[in-house]
FIDO-546109 format. One record per residue: x, y, z of N, C-alpha, C, O in turn. Coordinates in steps of 0.05 Angstrom, whole numbers. Example, Ala and Ser with C-alpha at 12.3 -4.5 7.8 and 13.67 -1.06 7.14 Angstrom:
R      nu      nv      nw     cau     cav     caw      cu      cv      cw      ou      ov      ow
R     264    -114     156     246     -90     156     264     -66     156     285     -66     169
R     257     -45     142     273     -21     143     258       1     157     268      23     161
END
This chain:
R      nu      nv      nw     cau     cav     caw      cu      cv      cw      ou      ov      ow
R    -435    -185    -527    -401    -178    -527    -389    -200    -548    -366    -197    -558
R    -401    -216    -553    -389    -238    -570    -386    -229    -599    -365    -231    -612
R    -413    -216    -609    -409    -205    -635    -390    -180    -635    -375    -179    -654
R    -389    -162    -619    -368    -144    -620    -344    -153    -619    -326    -143    -633
R    -340    -178    -601    -312    -187    -601    -298    -198    -626    -274    -196    -630
R    -315    -210    -643    -309    -219    -666    -305    -200    -684    -286    -202    -699
R    -323    -178    -685    -312    -152    -699    -288    -146    -699    -274    -145    -719
R    -280    -139    -670    -256    -128    -667    -227    -147    -666    -205    -140    -659
R    -238    -172    -675    -213    -196    -675    -212    -194    -713    -192    -203    -725
R    -231    -185    -725    -226    -185    -753    -213    -162    -758    -204    -161    -780
R    -209    -139    -743    -198    -112    -743    -167    -117    -736    -149    -103    -747
R    -160    -139    -717    -137    -138    -706    -110    -135    -722     -90    -123    -714
R    -115    -150    -750     -89    -146    -767     -80    -119    -774     -57    -112    -777
R    -106    -103    -778     -99     -76    -786     -88     -62    -764     -70     -47    -766
R    -101     -68    -740     -89     -50    -717     -60     -59    -711     -43     -43    -703
R     -55     -86    -714     -27     -92    -711      -9     -78    -725       9     -66    -714
R     -13     -78    -753       3     -60    -771       5     -31    -765      23     -18    -775
R     -13     -20    -748     -10       9    -737       5       7    -714      19      26    -707
R       6     -20    -698      17     -20    -673      51     -22    -679      69     -13    -665
R      53     -37    -706      82     -38    -708      94     -16    -719     119     -14    -718
R      79       7    -731      91      36    -740      92      48    -718     112      63    -715
R      75      46    -697      74      66    -673      88      54    -647      86      64    -625
R     104      28    -653     115      12    -629     131      36    -614     129      36    -590
R     146      54    -623     161      73    -606     142      83    -582     146      80    -558
R     120      96    -596     103     105    -573      88      88    -556      81      96    -534
R      82      63    -566      68      40    -553      89      30    -531      78      20    -511
R     115      32    -532     139      17    -519     133      -7    -521     127     -18    -500
R     134     -22    -546     132     -51    -553     162     -52    -570     164     -46    -594
R     182     -62    -554     208     -68    -568     208     -95    -587     207    -118    -579
R     208     -89    -613     204    -114    -629     229    -111    -646     231     -95    -665
R     250    -128    -636     275    -126    -656     269    -140    -679     251    -156    -681
R     289    -133    -702     287    -145    -730     284    -176    -724     266    -185    -738
R     293    -191    -711     297    -220    -711     275    -229    -694     273    -254    -696
R     259    -219    -680     235    -228    -662     204    -219    -683     185    -207    -673
R     205    -227    -710     179    -218    -728     163    -245    -727     144    -248    -741
R     172    -263    -709     155    -292    -704     132    -293    -693     119    -273    -688
R     124    -315    -689      92    -319    -680      88    -312    -653      65    -305    -647
R     108    -311    -633     108    -302    -606      98    -271    -606      77    -266    -594
R     113    -249    -621     106    -229    -621      81    -219    -632      66    -203    -621
R      77    -232    -659      53    -228    -670      26    -235    -648       7    -220    -642
R      31    -256    -639       9    -265    -617       6    -247    -593     -16    -242    -583
R      31    -236    -582      27    -210    -560      13    -191    -569      -8    -184    -558
R      22    -179    -591       6    -157    -608     -23    -158    -609     -38    -139    -604
R     -30    -183    -616     -60    -187    -623     -74    -188    -600     -94    -175    -599
R     -65    -204    -577     -79    -206    -556     -79    -177    -544    -100    -168    -535
R     -55    -163    -543     -54    -138    -528     -71    -115    -546     -83     -98    -533
R     -73    -115    -564     -94     -96    -576    -124    -102    -577    -140     -84    -580
R    -131    -135    -572    -153    -141    -575    -166    -137    -549    -188    -125    -547
R    -152    -146    -527    -165    -143    -504    -167    -113    -494    -186    -104    -480
R    -143     -96    -503    -146     -69    -493    -173     -56    -505    -189     -44    -491
R    -178     -60    -534    -189     -45    -545    -226     -56    -536    -245     -42    -539
R    -226     -78    -527    -251     -91    -515    -261     -73    -490    -283     -62    -488
R    -238     -72    -472    -241     -62    -449    -247     -34    -445    -262     -26    -428
R    -232     -15    -467    -237      10    -471    -261      17    -482    -275      37    -478
R    -265      -3    -499    -297       3    -516    -317      -2    -494    -336      13    -491
R    -313     -24    -479    -334     -22    -453    -340       2    -442    -362      12    -438
R    -313      13    -436    -319      38    -416    -330      59    -435    -347      75    -428
R    -321      60    -460    -333      81    -473    -368      78    -476    -383      97    -473
R    -376      52    -481    -397      45    -484    -415      56    -462    -436      68    -467
R    -406      51    -438    -416      63    -411    -420      89    -408    -440      99    -397
R    -397     102    -418    -393     130    -412    -411     151    -434    -414     174    -428
R    -419     142    -455    -438     150    -473    -464     157    -461    -475     178    -467
R    -476     138    -442    -500     144    -427    -497     134    -398    -507     113    -389
R    -482     153    -383    -481     145    -352    -503     139    -341    -505     119    -328
R    -527     156    -344    -552     150    -332    -565     123    -338    -578     108    -323
R    -559     120    -366    -572      91    -374    -558      74    -360    -573      57    -352
R    -533      70    -352    -515      52    -343    -523      42    -317    -524      19    -308
R    -530      70    -304    -540      67    -279    -564      55    -275    -567      46    -252
R    -585      50    -292    -611      39    -294    -609       8    -300    -625      -9    -295
R    -583       6    -311    -581     -24    -320    -569     -34    -294    -577     -56    -287
R    -549     -21    -276    -541     -34    -252    -567     -35    -233    -566     -51    -214
R    -586     -20    -236    -608     -25    -219    -625     -46    -222    -640     -55    -204
R    -620     -56    -250    -637     -80    -253    -629    -108    -244    -641    -129    -248
R    -604    -102    -231    -591    -127    -218    -601    -132    -190    -597    -153    -179
R    -613    -114    -181    -628    -112    -151    -602    -120    -134    -605    -140    -119
R    -583    -111    -135    -557    -123    -118    -544     -98    -100    -527    -101     -82
R    -553     -76    -108    -540     -47     -97    -559     -28     -85    -580     -23     -97
R    -553     -13     -60    -573       8     -58    -571      33     -82    -553      38     -98
R    -591      45     -78    -589      68     -98    -575      90     -94    -572     105    -113
R    -565      96     -71    -542     110     -67    -517     103     -71    -503     123     -70
R    -504      80     -77    -481      70     -91    -484      60    -121    -468      45    -132
R    -505      70    -130    -509      67    -164    -492      83    -180    -477      74    -198
R    -494     110    -174    -474     131    -184    -445     123    -183    -431     118    -202
R    -438     124    -157    -407     122    -150    -396      96    -164    -373      95    -172
R    -415      74    -165    -407      49    -173    -405      54    -209    -382      49    -218
R    -418      60    -221    -418      71    -240    -396      83    -256    -386      75    -278
R    -388     107    -239    -370     121    -247    -343     112    -242    -323     121    -255
R    -341      90    -220    -314      76    -214    -312      55    -233    -289      51    -240
R    -332      39    -244    -328      18    -263    -314      33    -292    -292      30    -301
R    -337      51    -301    -330      65    -325    -296      76    -321    -279      72    -338
R    -293      88    -301    -261     100    -297    -242      81    -297    -220      85    -306
R    -250      57    -288    -228      42    -279    -220      26    -308    -197      22    -315
R    -245      18    -323    -241       7    -351    -229      22    -372    -218      13    -392
R    -232      53    -366    -221      71    -386    -190      65    -377    -176      55    -394
R    -182      69    -357    -149      65    -347    -139      41    -356    -119      41    -371
R    -152      19    -349    -143      -5    -355    -140     -13    -382    -121     -27    -389
R    -162       0    -401    -154      -7    -429    -131      11    -441    -117       5    -461
R    -129      33    -430    -110      51    -444     -80      38    -437     -60      37    -452
R     -82      28    -408     -58      14    -401     -49      -5    -413     -25      -8    -419
R     -68     -21    -418     -63     -46    -439     -51     -41    -466     -34     -55    -476
R     -61     -17    -478     -55      -9    -503     -29       8    -504     -17       9    -525
R     -19      20    -481       2      30    -480      28       9    -483      48      13    -497
R      21     -14    -468      46     -33    -465      64     -32    -448      83     -47    -448
R      58     -11    -428      75      -7    -406      72     -30    -384      49     -34    -378
R      90     -44    -372      85     -68    -350      56     -82    -360      35     -83    -347
R      62     -92    -387      43    -110    -400      32    -131    -385       8    -135    -383
R      49    -144    -376      45    -171    -362      25    -162    -332       6    -175    -324
R      32    -141    -321      17    -126    -291      -9    -127    -304     -26    -144    -300
R     -11    -105    -321     -39     -99    -337     -54    -118    -344     -78    -114    -341
R     -45    -144    -356     -59    -167    -364     -73    -178    -343     -97    -182    -345
R     -56    -187    -315     -65    -194    -299     -86    -180    -281    -101    -191    -264
R     -83    -152    -288    -108    -135    -271    -127    -140    -287    -148    -143    -274
R    -132    -143    -317    -151    -149    -334    -161    -175    -331    -185    -178    -335
R    -145    -197    -323    -156    -223    -315    -168    -223    -295    -188    -238    -296
R    -166    -211    -271    -182    -212    -252    -208    -194    -251    -225    -199    -234
R    -208    -174    -269    -231    -158    -276    -249    -178    -292    -273    -177    -288
R    -241    -193    -306    -262    -205    -322    -266    -235    -313    -280    -251    -324
R    -250    -238    -291    -257    -262    -274    -280    -258    -256    -298    -273    -249
R    -275    -232    -249    -299    -221    -232    -321    -218    -246    -341    -226    -236
R    -323    -207    -270    -352    -205    -287    -360    -232    -294    -383    -236    -301
R    -341    -254    -293    -353    -281    -298    -368    -290    -274    -390    -302    -277
R    -358    -286    -253    -373    -296    -232    -400    -281    -228    -421    -293    -222
R    -398    -252    -231    -422    -241    -228    -442    -245    -243    -464    -243    -233
R    -436    -252    -276    -456    -263    -293    -469    -290    -287    -492    -295    -292
R    -451    -309    -274    -458    -333    -261    -479    -332    -237    -500    -345    -235
R    -469    -316    -222    -488    -315    -197    -516    -293    -204    -534    -291    -187
R    -516    -284    -221    -544    -265    -231    -556    -290    -248    -580    -295    -245
R    -542    -304    -263    -560    -328    -278    -574    -350    -255    -594    -363    -255
R    -555    -347    -238    -565    -371    -213    -596    -361    -201    -616    -374    -198
R    -590    -331    -198    -616    -314    -185    -637    -316    -197    -658    -312    -184
R    -638    -322    -226    -657    -328    -245    -668    -298    -251    -691    -290    -252
R    -646    -283    -256    -650    -252    -267    -654    -257    -297    -639    -273    -309
R    -675    -244    -310    -677    -246    -336    -670    -211    -349    -687    -194    -351
R    -650    -209    -354    -639    -182    -364    -643    -172    -396    -638    -187    -414
R    -648    -157    -399    -653    -149    -431    -620    -137    -440    -611    -136    -463
R    -608    -129    -418    -584    -115    -423    -564    -119    -401    -569    -106    -380
R    -544    -133    -401    -525    -145    -381    -506    -116    -375    -493    -114    -354
R    -505     -97    -393    -492     -76    -381    -463     -76    -387    -450     -57    -378
R    -449     -93    -401    -426     -99    -410    -416     -75    -424    -393     -67    -420
R    -431     -63    -441    -420     -38    -460    -439     -17    -452    -443      -2    -472
R    -450     -11    -434    -475       2    -427    -500       1    -441    -512     -20    -444
R    -510      24    -449    -535      22    -469    -532      28    -494    -549      31    -511
R    -503      30    -496    -495      37    -527    -496      13    -541    -510      15    -561
R    -488     -10    -537    -487     -37    -548    -499     -57    -526    -486     -72    -512
R    -527     -55    -527    -536     -73    -504    -537    -103    -514    -542    -110    -537
R    -531    -119    -495    -535    -143    -500    -542    -159    -476    -530    -157    -454
R    -566    -178    -481    -580    -189    -462    -566    -212    -445    -548    -225    -457
R    -570    -218    -422    -559    -233    -402    -568    -261    -410    -591    -267    -404
R    -549    -282    -423    -559    -306    -426    -543    -331    -415    -528    -328    -396
R    -544    -351    -426    -533    -374    -411    -502    -373    -414    -486    -375    -396
R    -497    -369    -441    -467    -365    -451    -454    -338    -436    -430    -340    -433
R    -462    -321    -430    -457    -292    -425    -429    -300    -402    -409    -286    -405
R    -428    -313    -388    -407    -317    -367    -383    -333    -383    -360    -333    -374
R    -392    -346    -409    -369    -359    -420    -356    -338    -434    -331    -342    -435
R    -364    -316    -447    -358    -295    -462    -339    -282    -445    -318    -276    -457
R    -340    -276    -422    -319    -269    -403    -297    -285    -396    -274    -276    -390
R    -304    -311    -396    -287    -331    -388    -262    -330    -414    -238    -329    -409
R    -271    -330    -439    -254    -323    -459    -235    -303    -456    -211    -305    -461
R    -247    -284    -448    -229    -257    -439    -208    -266    -421    -184    -258    -423
R    -216    -282    -402    -201    -283    -379    -175    -307    -389    -152    -304    -379
R    -180    -325    -407    -154    -341    -419    -145    -323    -438    -120    -328    -441
R    -151    -306    -452    -132    -283    -465    -113    -275    -447     -89    -281    -449
R    -126    -259    -427    -107    -249    -408     -92    -264    -397     -69    -257    -393
R    -100    -291    -388     -77    -306    -379     -55    -312    -402     -31    -313    -397
R     -65    -314    -424     -38    -319    -444     -22    -294    -453       1    -295    -462
R     -35    -274    -448     -21    -247    -447      -1    -241    -427      19    -229    -431
R     -11    -253    -399       6    -249    -380      30    -269    -380      51    -260    -370
R      31    -288    -388      48    -307    -390      68    -300    -415      92    -302    -411
R      57    -291    -440      73    -290    -466     101    -271    -458     124    -278    -465
R      96    -249    -444     121    -231    -444     144    -244    -436     166    -241    -447
R     140    -262    -412     162    -280    -403     176    -289    -425     198    -281    -433
R     161    -309    -435     169    -323    -461     184    -305    -482     206    -311    -491
R     172    -284    -487     183    -264    -505     216    -256    -498     234    -254    -514
R     218    -252    -470     244    -239    -461     260    -261    -455     285    -257    -456
R     253    -285    -450     273    -310    -449     281    -313    -481     305    -320    -484
R     271    -310    -498     281    -318    -529     296    -291    -536     316    -290    -550
R     287    -274    -528     307    -250    -536     335    -254    -518     356    -251    -529
R     333    -259    -496     360    -264    -481     374    -287    -494     398    -286    -494
R     365    -301    -503     382    -324    -521     392    -317    -540     413    -327    -547
R     378    -293    -557     384    -290    -584     413    -267    -575     434    -271    -587
R     411    -249    -559     431    -231    -540     457    -249    -537     478    -243    -549
R     455    -270    -523     471    -290    -512     487    -300    -536     511    -301    -538
R     467    -308    -556     481    -324    -578     497    -306    -592     519    -314    -601
R     488    -281    -597     497    -257    -609     528    -252    -598     547    -248    -612
R     529    -254    -570     548    -249    -555     579    -272    -561     603    -267    -565
R     562    -296    -560     581    -317    -567     594    -318    -591     618    -324    -594
R     574    -309    -613     584    -309    -646     608    -287    -642     630    -293    -651
R     605    -264    -631     620    -238    -634     649    -248    -620     671    -240    -629
R     647    -264    -600     669    -276    -584     694    -292    -601     719    -289    -603
R     677    -308    -610     689    -324    -627     702    -311    -653     726    -317    -658
R     689    -296    -668     701    -276    -690     724    -259    -681     741    -252    -697
R     726    -251    -652     743    -236    -651     770    -255    -641     794    -248    -641
R     761    -279    -632     784    -301    -625     800    -306    -652     824    -308    -653
R     783    -309    -673     793    -317    -691     794    -355    -693     787    -371    -676
R     804    -362    -714     807    -394    -716     827    -400    -700     849    -388    -697
R     815    -428    -687     839    -440    -668     856    -450    -688     849    -456    -711
R     885    -452    -676     905    -467    -686     910    -491    -673     907    -495    -649
R     918    -509    -692     922    -539    -689     952    -545    -687     960    -568    -685
END
């Protein structure tokens, strides 16, 4: 997952340009005065996390029977639950990835992604504690196999941190924008009143 994440991070800047072009579709309000670091950071995190989650679902969906077999290697689920679980996980990640990329209720979608990746972090840690040696952790199905290693939970933990930053950033963005609007209102008020007489 880390190698794919690095590749996605390299392409973030190209995707950011696309997001600016299509911000009307993505519901990303970008005022002319807000092209600073907070907005760029929000776009980068939003696109990166959204693409990783959506790509994870896509990798699983390309070979669902293979993903079912990966789930079987964890030796934690009954056979009857494997297919429903595979479909549920894949479908949920598709919806969540698209939700993040849409920008609608970004803070809520980021929090959902945070809990999802926190769950994956815990699951990987427990699997390592059980002594499982897996050639494919199933993060991207069998399309992009990644072995379960000691640092696998850390990769998901990085995504948890990104989701947390993304969930906090819109509040900062709105606060700064509110100050700009208020300052414009004060400027307009003084200009209408004219210079004070002494």
